TORPA-4810 file (N, C-alpha, C, O; in nm, 3 decimals):
<nodes>
NODE_1_-1.202_0.371_2.480_-1.204_0.516_2.422_-1.316_0.577_2.511_-1.434_0.545_2.503_M
NODE_2_-1.271_0.655_2.586_-1.386_0.711_2.644_-1.504_0.788_2.595_-1.464_0.878_2.522_E
NODE_3_-1.662_0.788_2.609_-1.752_0.819_2.531_-1.758_0.914_2.478_-1.786_0.925_2.359_Q
NODE_4_-1.724_1.039_2.584_-1.722_1.136_2.528_-1.646_1.184_2.412_-1.702_1.236_2.315_S
NODE_5_-1.439_1.152_2.427_-1.385_1.164_2.340_-1.431_1.039_2.203_-1.378_1.034_2.093_K
NODE_6_-1.536_0.956_2.250_-1.546_0.867_2.109_-1.638_0.967_2.029_-1.634_0.977_1.906_L
NODE_7_-1.725_1.042_2.117_-1.776_1.156_2.036_-1.749_1.230_2.002_-1.828_1.266_1.914_H
NODE_8_-1.650_1.312_2.018_-1.536_1.422_1.901_-1.472_1.365_1.817_-1.404_1.441_1.748_Y
NODE_9_-1.464_1.230_1.786_-1.366_1.194_1.681_-1.488_1.130_1.591_-1.462_1.131_1.471_V
NODE_10_-1.620_1.071_1.627_-1.682_1.057_1.520_-1.787_1.178_1.460_-1.815_1.197_1.341_N
NODE_11_-1.832_1.248_1.568_-1.902_1.388_1.542_-1.855_1.489_1.484_-1.877_1.550_1.379_E
NODE_12_-1.759_1.500_1.601_-1.730_1.649_1.595_-1.636_1.715_1.516_-1.645_1.834_1.484_V
NODE_13_-1.506_1.607_1.470_-1.371_1.579_1.400_-1.420_1.627_1.351_-1.533_1.634_1.397_A
NODE_14_-1.401_1.707_1.218_-1.355_1.757_1.030_-1.243_1.787_0.969_-1.134_1.803_1.024_K
NODE_15_-1.254_1.791_0.917_-1.151_1.842_0.766_-1.050_1.960_0.786_-1.112_2.061_0.751_E
NODE_16_-0.940_1.991_0.822_-0.921_2.114_0.876_-0.868_2.111_1.032_-0.778_2.178_1.083_G
NODE_17_-0.964_1.998_1.097_-0.962_2.034_1.243_-0.784_1.993_1.245_-0.717_1.975_1.144_M
NODE_18_-0.727_1.985_1.403_-0.592_1.938_1.497_-0.665_1.831_1.515_-0.783_1.809_1.542_I
NODE_19_-0.548_1.756_1.492_-0.554_1.607_1.617_-0.430_1.596_1.608_-0.342_1.617_1.525_V
NODE_20_-0.448_1.527_1.795_-0.321_1.505_1.863_-0.306_1.294_1.853_-0.416_1.260_1.898_A
NODE_21_-0.248_1.194_1.826_-0.272_1.124_1.783_-0.097_0.992_1.855_-0.019_1.067_1.914_F
NODE_22_-0.057_0.882_1.855_0.009_0.820_1.904_0.043_0.725_1.763_-0.018_0.652_1.686_T
NODE_23_0.093_0.744_1.770_0.204_0.632_1.641_0.371_0.587_1.757_0.457_0.662_1.802_K
NODE_24_0.354_0.441_1.769_0.466_0.416_1.831_0.567_0.435_1.951_0.687_0.431_1.977_D
NODE_25_0.393_0.466_2.034_0.443_0.543_2.159_0.506_0.695_2.126_0.613_0.717_2.070_D
NODE_26_0.465_0.737_2.148_0.479_0.855_2.076_0.376_1.016_2.080_0.457_1.022_1.988_K
NODE_27_0.316_1.101_2.088_0.238_1.149_2.027_0.283_1.264_1.963_0.384_1.330_1.990_A
NODE_28_0.179_1.289_1.853_0.177_1.326_1.717_0.073_1.407_1.674_-0.044_1.369_1.679_F
NODE_29_0.108_1.521_1.629_-0.056_1.643_1.621_-0.063_1.639_1.455_0.035_1.573_1.422_S
NODE_30_-0.138_1.682_1.329_-0.135_1.729_1.254_-0.260_1.750_1.174_-0.333_1.654_1.202_G
NODE_31_-0.300_1.802_1.118_-0.434_1.847_1.021_-0.534_1.746_0.965_-0.499_1.696_0.858_M
NODE_32_-0.639_1.709_1.010_-0.700_1.573_0.934_-0.708_1.683_0.750_-0.747_1.797_0.725_I
NODE_33_-0.654_1.580_0.669_-0.680_1.624_0.533_-0.772_1.547_0.466_-0.820_1.597_0.364_I
NODE_34_-0.830_1.370_0.520_-0.939_1.313_0.508_-1.017_1.209_0.579_-0.940_1.133_0.638_N
NODE_35_-1.110_1.187_0.592_-1.192_1.104_0.694_-1.235_0.988_0.674_-1.357_0.984_0.686_I
NODE_36_-1.175_0.860_0.642_-1.239_0.765_0.604_-1.326_0.701_0.716_-1.326_0.766_0.820_L
NODE_37_-1.382_0.617_0.715_-1.482_0.505_0.845_-1.410_0.495_0.903_-1.456_0.552_1.002_A
NODE_38_-1.277_0.452_0.941_-1.177_0.371_1.044_-1.085_0.458_1.103_-1.036_0.453_1.216_D
NODE_39_-1.055_0.585_0.960_-0.926_0.618_1.057_-0.889_0.799_0.975_-0.991_0.822_0.909_R
NODE_40_-0.810_0.897_0.962_-0.793_0.957_0.917_-0.682_0.988_0.900_-0.591_0.961_0.978_F
NODE_41_-0.670_1.054_0.790_-0.526_1.125_0.707_-0.514_1.234_0.737_-0.595_1.323_0.710_E
NODE_42_-0.393_1.249_0.811_-0.337_1.333_0.870_-0.244_1.399_0.809_-0.192_1.327_0.723_V
NODE_43_-0.202_1.498_0.814_-0.073_1.605_0.788_-0.036_1.663_0.845_-0.096_1.769_0.864_K
NODE_44_0.081_1.640_0.912_0.173_1.735_0.982_0.207_1.855_0.994_0.123_1.918_0.931_T
NODE_45_0.308_1.952_1.054_0.342_2.044_1.038_0.434_2.022_0.939_0.435_2.103_0.846_K
NODE_46_0.522_1.916_0.939_0.632_1.925_0.830_0.615_1.826_0.690_0.685_1.761_0.612_N
NODE_47_0.489_1.858_0.713_0.391_1.814_0.546_0.436_1.596_0.546_0.412_1.527_0.447_T
NODE_48_0.479_1.555_0.637_0.432_1.391_0.618_0.264_1.388_0.624_0.188_1.484_0.638_K
NODE_49_0.236_1.265_0.612_0.075_1.188_0.631_0.137_1.078_0.637_0.210_1.009_0.566_I
NODE_50_0.056_1.078_0.816_-0.008_0.974_0.863_-0.179_0.904_0.835_-0.285_0.967_0.830_Y
NODE_51_-0.163_0.783_0.824_-0.306_0.754_0.813_-0.361_0.663_1.012_-0.325_0.549_1.042_N
NODE_52_-0.418_0.725_1.075_-0.422_0.770_1.153_-0.558_0.668_1.226_-0.643_0.754_1.247_V
NODE_53_-0.612_0.547_1.268_-0.701_0.459_1.358_-0.756_0.567_1.466_-0.707_0.633_1.558_M
NODE_54_-0.838_0.556_1.429_-0.983_0.668_1.500_-0.912_0.613_1.641_-0.820_0.685_1.680_K
NODE_55_-0.931_0.545_1.688_-0.838_0.506_1.853_-0.745_0.513_1.878_-0.713_0.507_1.996_E
NODE_56_-0.639_0.532_1.763_-0.537_0.604_1.838_-0.508_0.803_1.857_-0.409_0.850_1.911_N
NODE_57_-0.586_0.860_1.816_-0.681_0.956_1.859_-0.659_1.000_2.026_-0.706_0.950_2.128_V
NODE_58_-0.619_1.051_2.016_-0.610_1.135_2.177_-0.705_1.231_2.218_-0.779_1.229_2.317_I
NODE_59_-0.691_1.332_2.109_-0.746_1.431_2.119_-0.791_1.548_2.000_-0.698_1.600_1.939_W
NODE_60_-0.847_1.565_1.987_-0.946_1.707_1.919_-0.892_1.804_1.952_-0.842_1.777_2.062_V
NODE_61_-0.870_1.898_1.927_-0.817_2.041_1.880_-0.976_2.146_1.889_-1.024_2.201_1.790_K
NODE_62_-1.016_2.152_1.985_-1.159_2.223_1.971_-1.116_2.412_1.970_-1.168_2.510_1.916_T
NODE_63_-1.021_2.398_2.042_-1.034_2.534_2.154_-0.893_2.585_2.019_-0.870_2.554_1.902_G
NODE_64_-0.824_2.685_2.131_-0.683_2.755_2.127_-0.537_2.714_2.135_-0.432_2.735_2.076_K
NODE_65_-0.611_2.606_2.301_-0.499_2.544_2.349_-0.535_2.382_2.353_-0.646_2.329_2.346_R
NODE_66_-0.381_2.310_2.369_-0.406_2.214_2.411_-0.366_2.155_2.603_-0.269_2.173_2.676_W
NODE_67_-0.515_2.072_2.624_-0.485_2.069_2.765_-0.325_1.999_2.825_-0.234_1.935_2.773_P
NODE_68_-0.348_2.040_2.927_-0.171_1.999_3.006_-0.121_1.887_2.972_-0.002_1.871_2.947_K
NODE_69_-0.232_1.773_2.965_-0.125_1.623_2.951_-0.116_1.611_2.809_-0.054_1.509_2.778_G
NODE_70_-0.147_1.665_2.732_-0.184_1.636_2.590_-0.010_1.723_2.558_0.091_1.661_2.524_I
NODE_71_-0.017_1.851_2.578_0.078_1.966_2.545_0.214_1.848_2.579_0.300_1.825_2.494_Y
NODE_72_0.214_1.788_2.704_0.339_1.713_2.799_0.359_1.614_2.653_0.447_1.632_2.569_Q
NODE_73_0.238_1.492_2.648_0.292_1.388_2.572_0.341_1.464_2.422_0.427_1.400_2.362_A
NODE_74_0.300_1.581_2.361_0.342_1.638_2.233_0.487_1.633_2.228_0.558_1.583_2.141_L
NODE_75_0.533_1.712_2.371_0.649_1.755_2.380_0.765_1.671_2.448_0.876_1.711_2.482_R
NODE_76_0.697_1.518_2.460_0.793_1.388_2.471_0.798_1.428_2.642_0.893_1.361_2.684_G
NODE_77_0.760_1.479_2.718_0.757_1.462_2.868_0.662_1.396_2.930_0.668_1.381_3.052_E
NODE_78_0.552_1.342_2.850_0.491_1.195_2.930_0.448_1.109_2.826_0.373_1.164_2.746_I
NODE_79_0.481_0.954_2.798_0.409_0.870_2.730_0.287_0.818_2.698_0.267_0.714_2.762_T
NODE_80_0.231_0.835_2.653_0.120_0.739_2.621_0.018_0.644_2.714_-0.100_0.646_2.751_S
NODE_81_0.129_0.564_2.728_0.077_0.504_2.859_0.080_0.563_2.989_-0.014_0.525_3.058_E
NODE_82_0.190_0.678_3.069_0.174_0.722_3.124_0.091_0.832_3.215_0.099_0.883_3.327_S
NODE_83_-0.049_0.838_3.026_-0.096_0.951_3.064_-0.182_0.942_3.185_-0.179_1.022_3.279_E
NODE_84_-0.256_0.841_3.174_-0.382_0.797_3.262_-0.237_0.810_3.422_-0.173_0.856_3.516_G
NODE_85_-0.250_0.786_3.396_-0.164_0.726_3.556_-0.135_0.884_3.679_-0.081_0.867_3.789_K
</nodes>
């Protein structure tokens, strides 16, 4: 994990913030409802709750828009593996 992403996951992410994460090679997004030592409890728009390990978080949304690569991953246009290529 990049140093800056690690900073955002550990220091900036707070309850109520939106994160993008991977689960079974697919990207999802949801709101942090609880922060634990090594993971977040995240509630998606369709009310599913996931326990997301911090290393599976791909972006912490701090602005109004997703970066293009994250947005494409959330739409299923690219996989998390092909993101960095």
